[in-house]
BASE-301402 format. One line per 10 residues: number of its first residue (from 0); their letters; for each residue z, x, y of C-alpha. Coordinates in Angstrom, 1 decimal. Example, Ala and Ser with C-alpha at 12.3 -4.5 7.8 and 13.67 -1.06 7.14 Angstrom:
! BASE-301402
0	as	7.8/12.3/-4.5 | 7.1/13.7/-1.1
//
This chain:
! BASE-301402
0	matdsedlle	30.3/129.6/-32.6 | 30.7/132.7/-34.9 | 28.8/132.9/-38.2 | 28.3/135.4/-40.9 | 24.9/136.9/-42.0 | 24.3/134.4/-44.8 | 24.9/131.4/-42.5 | 22.7/132.9/-39.9 | 19.8/133.4/-42.3 | 20.2/129.8/-43.5
10	faeqiadqvq	20.3/128.5/-39.9 | 17.2/130.6/-39.1 | 15.4/129.2/-42.1 | 16.1/125.6/-41.1 | 14.9/126.2/-37.6 | 11.7/128.0/-38.9 | 11.0/125.1/-41.3 | 11.1/122.6/-38.4 | 9.0/124.8/-36.2 | 6.4/125.1/-39.0
20	sflisvrdia	6.5/121.4/-39.6 | 5.8/120.7/-35.9 | 3.0/123.2/-35.7 | 1.3/121.8/-38.8 | 1.6/118.3/-37.6 | 0.2/118.9/-34.1 | -2.7/120.9/-35.6 | -3.4/118.1/-38.0 | -3.3/115.5/-35.2 | -5.7/117.6/-33.1
30	aqpdedgvde	-8.1/117.9/-36.0 | -8.5/114.2/-36.4 | -11.9/112.7/-35.6 | -12.1/110.9/-32.2 | -14.6/108.2/-33.0 | -12.1/105.4/-32.2 | -11.1/106.9/-28.8 | -7.8/105.4/-27.5 | -7.1/103.6/-30.8 | -7.1/106.9/-32.7
40	glaslpylll	-4.7/108.5/-30.1 | -2.4/105.5/-30.3 | -2.4/105.6/-34.1 | -1.1/109.2/-34.0 | 1.8/108.5/-31.7 | 4.4/107.3/-34.3 | 3.8/110.5/-36.3 | 4.0/112.6/-33.2 | 7.2/110.8/-32.1 | 8.9/111.7/-35.3
50	evsqlllagg	7.9/115.4/-35.1 | 8.9/115.8/-31.5 | 12.2/114.1/-32.2 | 13.0/116.4/-35.1 | 11.9/119.4/-33.1 | 14.3/118.4/-30.3 | 17.1/118.2/-32.9 | 16.4/121.8/-33.8 | 16.4/122.7/-30.1 | 19.7/121.0/-29.6
60	rlgafedfvp	21.2/123.0/-32.5 | 19.8/126.2/-30.8 | 21.2/125.2/-27.4 | 24.7/124.5/-28.9 | 24.8/127.8/-30.6 | 26.3/131.0/-29.1 | 23.7/133.1/-27.3 | 21.7/135.2/-29.6 | 21.3/138.9/-28.6 | 18.4/140.9/-29.9
70	eerfesdagp	19.2/144.1/-31.7 | 16.9/146.1/-29.6 | 17.0/146.3/-25.8 | 13.3/145.3/-25.4 | 11.5/142.6/-27.3 | 9.6/143.9/-30.3 | 5.8/143.4/-30.2 | 5.1/140.1/-31.9 | 1.3/140.7/-31.7 | -1.1/138.6/-29.8
80	dpdldamrdr	-0.3/135.0/-29.4 | -3.0/132.8/-31.1 | -5.6/131.2/-28.8 | -4.7/127.5/-28.8 | -7.2/126.4/-26.2 | -9.3/124.7/-28.8 | -6.3/122.7/-29.9 | -5.6/121.7/-26.3 | -9.1/120.5/-25.8 | -9.1/118.5/-29.0
90	lailfeglde	-5.8/116.8/-28.0 | -7.2/116.0/-24.6 | -10.1/114.3/-26.2 | -7.9/112.5/-28.7 | -5.5/111.2/-25.9 | -8.3/110.4/-23.4 | -6.9/107.6/-21.2 | -3.4/108.3/-22.3 | -3.1/112.1/-21.6 | -1.6/112.0/-18.1
100	yaevfdpyaa	1.9/110.8/-17.4 | 4.4/111.0/-14.6 | 7.7/112.9/-15.1 | 10.7/113.8/-13.0 | 10.7/117.6/-12.9 | 14.4/118.1/-12.1 | 16.6/115.0/-12.0 | 19.2/116.9/-10.0 | 16.9/117.9/-7.3 | 17.3/116.1/-3.9
110	ppeitvnrls	15.0/114.3/-3.8 | 13.8/114.4/-7.4 | 10.2/115.8/-7.7 | 7.7/113.7/-9.6 | 5.1/115.7/-11.4 | 1.9/114.6/-13.3 | 1.8/116.2/-16.7 | -0.6/116.0/-19.7 | 0.4/115.5/-23.3 | -2.3/117.9/-24.4
120	ddltaiatdl	-1.0/120.7/-22.0 | 2.6/120.2/-22.9 | 2.1/120.0/-26.7 | 0.1/123.2/-26.5 | 2.7/125.0/-24.4 | 5.4/124.0/-26.8 | 3.3/125.3/-29.7 | 2.7/128.6/-28.0 | 6.4/129.2/-27.5 | 7.2/128.3/-31.1
130	vhglahyeeg	4.4/130.4/-32.6 | 5.7/133.4/-30.7 | 9.2/133.1/-32.2 | 7.7/132.4/-35.6 | 5.8/135.7/-35.5 | 9.2/137.5/-35.2 | 10.7/135.4/-38.0 | 7.8/136.1/-40.4 | 8.2/139.9/-39.7 | 11.8/139.7/-40.7
140	rvvealwwwq	13.3/139.9/-37.2 | 15.5/136.9/-37.7 | 17.9/137.4/-34.7 | 15.0/138.1/-32.4 | 13.2/134.9/-33.6 | 16.4/132.9/-32.9 | 16.9/134.6/-29.5 | 13.3/133.7/-28.5 | 13.5/130.1/-29.7 | 16.8/129.6/-28.0
150	fsyvstwgaa	15.8/131.2/-24.8 | 12.4/129.4/-24.6 | 14.1/126.1/-25.5 | 16.5/126.4/-22.6 | 13.8/127.7/-20.2 | 10.6/125.9/-21.1 | 9.9/124.0/-24.3 | 13.1/121.9/-24.4 | 12.2/120.2/-21.1 | 8.6/119.9/-22.1
160	asavlraiqs	9.4/118.3/-25.5 | 11.9/115.9/-23.8 | 9.2/114.8/-21.3 | 6.6/114.4/-24.1 | 9.1/112.3/-26.1 | 9.7/110.0/-23.2 | 6.0/109.6/-22.6 | 5.3/108.8/-26.3 | 8.2/106.3/-26.4 | 6.7/104.6/-23.3
170	liahdrlepa	3.2/104.4/-24.9 | 4.6/103.0/-28.1 | 6.7/100.4/-26.2 | 3.7/99.3/-24.1 | 1.5/99.1/-27.2 | 4.0/97.1/-29.3 | 5.7/94.9/-26.7 | 2.9/93.9/-24.4 | 0.8/91.1/-25.8 | -2.9/91.9/-26.5
180	hdaeteatdr	-5.3/89.8/-24.4 | -8.6/89.3/-26.1 | -11.4/87.3/-24.6 | -10.4/84.1/-26.5 | -6.8/84.4/-25.3 | -7.8/85.0/-21.7 | -10.1/82.0/-21.8 | -7.2/79.8/-23.1 | -4.9/81.2/-20.4 | -7.5/80.3/-17.7
190	elvevaeeav	-7.8/76.7/-19.1 | -4.0/76.3/-19.0 | -3.9/77.5/-15.4 | -6.7/75.0/-14.5 | -4.9/72.1/-16.2 | -1.7/73.0/-14.4 | -3.5/73.2/-11.0 | -5.1/69.8/-11.6 | -1.8/68.3/-12.5 | -0.3/69.6/-9.2
200	qrr	-3.2/68.2/-7.2 | -2.7/64.7/-8.7 | 0.9/64.5/-7.5
//
């Protein structure tokens, strides 16, 4: 897919806007208080679902584009990557009880390998890849930024974001589709079972 310089700059701006939106959102989620434990983590999932979905749309556009080739043979120094360990720790606390999930590492492997991932680790790894490309973009190295985002989408963060999206969708489905059983409901259920058992015994 060929393009001129103006179209390329517009494309890069759109990708950068989505990258920044995702990074801001994840940092905001990580900064939430965790007094409510699992409830707080569940409350953030719809917001996170939207941001990860939009990021994957940007990734899909990168993946469908022709391969970007940096102007220089070696990657320019983007400076030190930010330390996101504190964000990872905060996400782990926020998603306590929800953090770990199972994922098929490669669906084409024979047999497929099941791995155990963490939302906090995957979100932080995605953010690290995106921040690296954003540093190039903010320094005016547009092609290099697009090259990095495209390369890392295909090699790392695309798969990680897809796995995170499936995990979030599963959590939301469980939360919304499975009936809540409070103490009163469980007591009623037990009474109904006892009545049914007594009716069977009287036959």
